[in-house]
Backbone as a printed PyTorch tensor [residue, N CA C, xyz], in Angstrom:
tensor([[[-62.8220, 107.9510, 112.3570],
         [-62.6570, 107.3730, 110.8430],
         [-63.0450, 106.5210, 110.2290]],

        [[-64.0730, 106.8780, 108.9640],
         [-64.4980, 105.6960, 108.4610],
         [-63.6570, 104.6610, 107.5730]],

        [[-64.1460, 103.6060, 107.1800],
         [-63.4250, 102.8680, 106.3400],
         [-64.3590, 102.2920, 105.1480]],

        [[-63.7050, 102.3860, 104.0150],
         [-64.6180, 102.2590, 103.0890],
         [-64.4600, 100.8940, 102.4930]],

        [[-65.1350, 100.4860, 101.6730],
         [-65.1240,  99.3300, 101.0460],
         [-63.7970,  98.8800, 100.3290]],

        [[-63.5520,  99.8660,  99.7530],
         [-62.3550, 100.1860,  98.2870],
         [-60.8230,  99.8950,  99.3160]],

        [[-60.8300, 100.7380, 100.2290],
         [-59.7920, 100.2110, 101.4160],
         [-59.3670,  98.8310, 101.8300]],

        [[-60.9690,  98.3980, 102.4400],
         [-60.9720,  96.9940, 102.3940],
         [-60.4830,  96.0980, 101.5660]],

        [[-61.1200,  96.3930, 100.1050],
         [-60.5360,  95.2090,  99.0710],
         [-59.1750,  95.3740,  98.6110]],

        [[-58.4500,  96.6760,  98.9090],
         [-57.1740,  96.8640,  98.8270],
         [-56.2730,  95.7360,  99.8870]],

        [[-56.7120,  95.9420, 101.0660],
         [-56.1520,  95.3290, 101.9400],
         [-56.2340,  93.8560, 102.2580]],

        [[-57.5810,  93.4040, 101.6530],
         [-57.7590,  91.9870, 101.4450],
         [-56.9190,  91.5820, 100.4910]],

        [[-56.5550,  92.1730,  99.4540],
         [-55.6680,  91.6500,  98.4510],
         [-54.1280,  91.9600,  98.6610]],

        [[-54.0530,  92.8570,  99.7060],
         [-52.6060,  92.6890, 100.3270],
         [-52.4250,  91.4570, 101.2590]],

        [[-53.1760,  90.9150, 102.1310],
         [-52.8230,  89.4850, 102.7100],
         [-53.7950,  88.3530, 101.7010]],

        [[-53.8960,  88.6150, 100.8280],
         [-54.4310,  87.5220, 100.1730],
         [-55.8200,  86.9600, 100.1770]],

        [[-56.6830,  87.6270, 100.7000],
         [-57.8320,  86.8030, 101.1630],
         [-58.9490,  87.4100, 100.3520]],

        [[-59.7460,  86.2550,  99.9500],
         [-60.9350,  86.8720,  99.0620],
         [-62.1080,  86.8440,  99.6740]],

        [[-62.8900,  88.1140,  99.8550],
         [-63.6940,  88.5440, 100.7580],
         [-65.3340,  89.1820,  99.5700]],

        [[-66.3070,  88.0950,  99.8540],
         [-67.4960,  88.8810,  99.1390],
         [-67.9790,  90.0660,  99.8830]],

        [[-69.0640,  90.6810,  99.2290],
         [-69.6550,  91.8680,  99.5870],
         [-70.2450,  91.4470, 100.8070]],

        [[-70.9430,  90.6550, 101.5020],
         [-71.2440,  90.6760, 102.9560],
         [-70.0450,  90.3910, 103.7600]],

        [[-69.1310,  89.8580, 103.6150],
         [-67.8380,  89.7870, 104.1650],
         [-67.1570,  91.1840, 104.3670]],

        [[-67.2400,  92.0480, 103.5430],
         [-66.6580,  93.2600, 103.6540],
         [-67.5760,  94.0820, 104.3190]],

        [[-68.9700,  94.1060, 104.1110],
         [-69.6080,  95.0700, 104.9700],
         [-69.3860,  94.4380, 106.4230]],

        [[-69.2440,  93.6150, 106.9000],
         [-69.2470,  92.6030, 108.3230],
         [-67.6210,  93.2840, 108.8240]],

        [[-67.0010,  93.0830, 107.9640],
         [-65.4590,  93.5650, 108.1220],
         [-65.4780,  95.3660, 108.3960]],

        [[-66.2380,  95.9020, 107.8740],
         [-66.2080,  97.4460, 107.8870],
         [-66.7510,  97.7750, 109.0090]],

        [[-67.8920,  97.1580, 109.2730],
         [-68.3850,  97.8030, 110.6860],
         [-67.4800,  97.2530, 111.9540]],

        [[-66.6650,  96.1370, 111.9300],
         [-65.6350,  95.6940, 112.6010],
         [-64.6110,  96.7770, 113.0790]],

        [[-64.0790,  97.0220, 111.5310],
         [-62.8980,  97.9320, 111.8380],
         [-63.5130,  99.2490, 112.2520]],

        [[-64.5860,  99.7130, 111.9300],
         [-65.2830, 101.0150, 112.6570],
         [-65.0500, 100.7600, 114.0880]],

        [[-65.5820,  99.8540, 114.5840],
         [-65.9360,  99.6260, 115.8620],
         [-64.3980,  99.5170, 116.6760]],

        [[-63.3690,  99.0130, 115.9890],
         [-62.1240,  99.0360, 116.7660],
         [-61.5410, 100.4300, 116.5350]],

        [[-61.7740, 101.1480, 115.8280],
         [-61.1790, 102.5170, 115.6430],
         [-62.0540, 103.2920, 116.6180]],

        [[-63.2760, 103.3460, 116.9580],
         [-63.9250, 103.8880, 117.8840],
         [-63.5170, 103.3030, 119.2810]],

        [[-63.2030, 102.2630, 119.3220],
         [-62.2000, 101.9660, 120.7490],
         [-61.0820, 102.3470, 120.7740]],

        [[-60.5970, 102.8180, 119.9920],
         [-58.7780, 103.4640, 119.9300],
         [-59.2920, 105.3010, 120.4350]],

        [[-60.2980, 105.6560, 119.8990],
         [-60.9310, 106.7590, 119.9690],
         [-60.9940, 107.0330, 121.5590]],

        [[-61.5380, 106.2390, 121.7690],
         [-61.8490, 106.1820, 123.5750],
         [-60.7580, 106.3050, 124.5400]],

        [[-59.6190, 105.2720, 123.9350],
         [-58.5590, 105.3060, 124.5650],
         [-57.4630, 106.4770, 124.3030]],

        [[-57.7310, 107.0860, 123.5650],
         [-56.8410, 108.1420, 123.2030],
         [-57.3540, 109.5640, 124.1640]],

        [[-58.5660, 109.3800, 124.3340],
         [-59.0470, 110.3800, 125.2880],
         [-58.7010, 110.2720, 126.8860]],

        [[-58.0600, 109.2360, 126.9650],
         [-57.7990, 109.1690, 128.4710],
         [-56.4860, 109.7850, 129.0450]],

        [[-56.5010, 110.6100, 130.0940],
         [-55.4010, 111.4060, 130.9880],
         [-54.2170, 110.4260, 131.2340]],

        [[-53.3080, 110.6190, 130.4390],
         [-51.9160, 109.7750, 130.9070],
         [-50.7870, 110.8770, 131.6660]],

        [[-51.3050, 111.8610, 131.9910],
         [-50.1700, 112.7870, 131.9630],
         [-49.4640, 112.3040, 133.3620]],

        [[-50.0170, 111.7900, 134.3300],
         [-49.6350, 111.6930, 135.6730],
         [-49.7520, 110.1950, 135.6940]],

        [[-49.0600, 109.3260, 134.4640],
         [-48.9770, 108.2190, 134.5560],
         [-47.3820, 107.8430, 134.3720]],

        [[-46.6570, 107.0540, 135.1440],
         [-45.2350, 106.5470, 134.8180],
         [-45.0340, 106.0320, 133.7840]],

        [[-44.1880, 106.1720, 133.0120],
         [-43.8450, 105.4730, 131.9570],
         [-43.1640, 103.8720, 132.4050]],

        [[-43.5540, 102.8190, 131.7050],
         [-43.2640, 101.4180, 131.9760],
         [-42.6040, 100.5280, 130.9410]],

        [[-41.1610, 100.3810, 131.0250],
         [-40.3760,  99.4640, 130.3730],
         [-40.9890,  98.1430, 130.1710]],

        [[-41.5470,  97.7950, 131.2090],
         [-41.9520,  96.5000, 131.1000],
         [-43.7120,  96.2760, 131.9660]],

        [[-44.4550,  95.9140, 131.4190],
         [-45.8620,  95.8380, 132.1920],
         [-45.9780,  95.2700, 133.5160]],

        [[-44.8320,  94.2630, 133.6910],
         [-44.9600,  93.2950, 134.9060],
         [-43.5260,  93.5870, 135.3460]],

        [[-43.6310,  94.0410, 136.9020],
         [-42.1000,  94.7850, 137.2930],
         [-41.8260,  93.1540, 138.2310]],

        [[-42.3980,  92.0970, 138.0050],
         [-42.1550,  90.8820, 138.8080],
         [-40.6200,  90.5630, 138.4330]],

        [[-39.6950,  90.5730, 139.2330],
         [-38.3480,  89.8930, 139.0780],
         [-38.2280,  88.5490, 138.8060]],

        [[-39.3010,  87.9360, 139.1500],
         [-39.1400,  86.0300, 138.5260],
         [-39.0270,  85.9730, 137.4410]],

        [[-39.3670,  87.0090, 136.5000],
         [-39.1920,  86.7670, 134.9940],
         [-37.8540,  87.2890, 134.2150]],

        [[-37.0590,  86.8110, 134.8250],
         [-35.7420,  86.8580, 134.3310],
         [-35.2580,  85.7380, 133.5120]],

        [[-34.3120,  85.9670, 132.2740],
         [-33.8830,  84.8950, 131.4900],
         [-33.1080,  83.8990, 132.3890]],

        [[-32.8740,  82.6680, 132.2130],
         [-32.0040,  81.6810, 132.6240],
         [-30.8020,  81.8850, 132.3450]],

        [[-29.7190,  81.4020, 133.0710],
         [-28.5600,  81.6500, 132.8760],
         [-28.0090,  80.3960, 131.5830]],

        [[-27.3020,  80.8470, 130.9830],
         [-27.0400,  79.6750, 129.7180],
         [-26.0440,  78.6060, 130.2080]],

        [[-25.9720,  77.4980, 129.9620],
         [-25.3350,  76.4820, 130.2410],
         [-25.1900,  75.5200, 129.4340]],

        [[-24.1400,  74.7550, 129.5000],
         [-23.9960,  73.6660, 128.7560],
         [-24.8590,  72.4990, 129.1450]],

        [[-25.2250,  71.8920, 127.9080],
         [-26.0910,  70.7430, 128.5170],
         [-25.7980,  69.3480, 127.0360]],

        [[-26.1080,  68.6090, 127.4660],
         [-25.8570,  66.8820, 126.6500],
         [-26.6060,  67.3780, 125.3620]],

        [[-25.9150,  67.0320, 124.2790],
         [-26.7440,  67.1600, 122.9870],
         [-26.2920,  65.8580, 122.5280]],

        [[-27.2490,  65.2720, 121.5420],
         [-27.0530,  63.8000, 121.0800],
         [-26.0340,  64.0040, 119.7290]],

        [[-25.4370,  63.0240, 119.6970],
         [-24.7390,  63.0650, 118.6180],
         [-25.4190,  62.8200, 117.2440]],

        [[-24.8720,  63.6080, 116.1450],
         [-25.6900,  63.6910, 115.1520],
         [-26.1350,  62.3500, 114.1690]],

        [[-24.4710,  61.5590, 114.4980],
         [-24.9360,  59.9520, 113.6590],
         [-25.7340,  59.0970, 114.6910]],

        [[-25.7790,  59.3810, 115.8700],
         [-26.8130,  58.6900, 116.5230],
         [-28.0280,  58.7160, 116.6180]],

        [[-28.2780,  60.0520, 116.4970],
         [-29.8390,  60.6850, 116.1690],
         [-30.3360,  60.1810, 114.5220]],

        [[-29.3540,  60.1120, 113.9100],
         [-29.9120,  59.8900, 112.5790],
         [-30.4670,  58.0610, 112.4040]],

        [[-29.3070,  57.8410, 113.3440],
         [-29.3810,  56.1060, 113.3840],
         [-30.9620,  55.9090, 113.7220]],

        [[-31.4260,  56.3570, 114.5840],
         [-32.7600,  56.2760, 115.3200],
         [-33.8980,  56.9480, 114.5800]],

        [[-33.6570,  57.5490, 113.6770],
         [-34.6980,  58.6840, 112.9580],
         [-35.0060,  57.5610, 112.0140]],

        [[-36.6610,  57.7830, 111.7320],
         [-37.2270,  56.6780, 110.6640],
         [-36.7760,  57.1070, 109.3550]],

        [[-36.6650,  58.3560, 108.9480],
         [-36.1180,  58.6880, 107.7140],
         [-35.1020,  59.9580, 107.6490]],

        [[-33.9240,  60.0660, 106.9170],
         [-33.2430,  60.9260, 106.8010],
         [-33.0030,  61.7150, 105.6720]],

        [[-32.2450,  62.6900, 105.2710],
         [-32.4270,  63.6410, 104.0220],
         [-30.9240,  63.6660, 104.0840]],

        [[-29.7270,  63.0090, 103.5550],
         [-28.8290,  64.2120, 103.4090],
         [-28.2570,  63.9780, 105.4640]],

        [[-27.7970,  65.0100, 105.5640],
         [-27.3780,  65.1270, 106.9750],
         [-28.4720,  65.3760, 108.0010]],

        [[-29.7600,  65.4690, 107.7090],
         [-30.9440,  65.9420, 108.2250],
         [-31.8580,  64.9650, 108.4980]],

        [[-32.4900,  64.9460, 109.9090],
         [-33.7720,  64.1170, 110.0960],
         [-35.0270,  64.4000, 109.5690]],

        [[-35.7710,  63.5660, 108.4390],
         [-36.5720,  64.3320, 107.7070],
         [-37.8110,  64.0170, 108.4280]],

        [[-39.0300,  65.0530, 109.0600],
         [-40.0360,  65.3340, 109.7470],
         [-40.9430,  65.4000, 108.9300]]])
């Protein structure tokens, strides 16, 4: 698939980037390389590959159990803060 400069200009406006012609040319080449790599990936035969819900089947990657933990009182936290704004600590 070919990417033209007009498409890149539209894309750059959408993401609020200002690109000159040299940058557009470089970006055009890079996009075409990326799309070429995806075409190679699409050619792979994955018919005998089992679908995975998670790429890592390690059982140690479980979420921790929720438990009560001590939280500082808001008034104490505000007293030790350098600066506050209403009920909030200003950072």
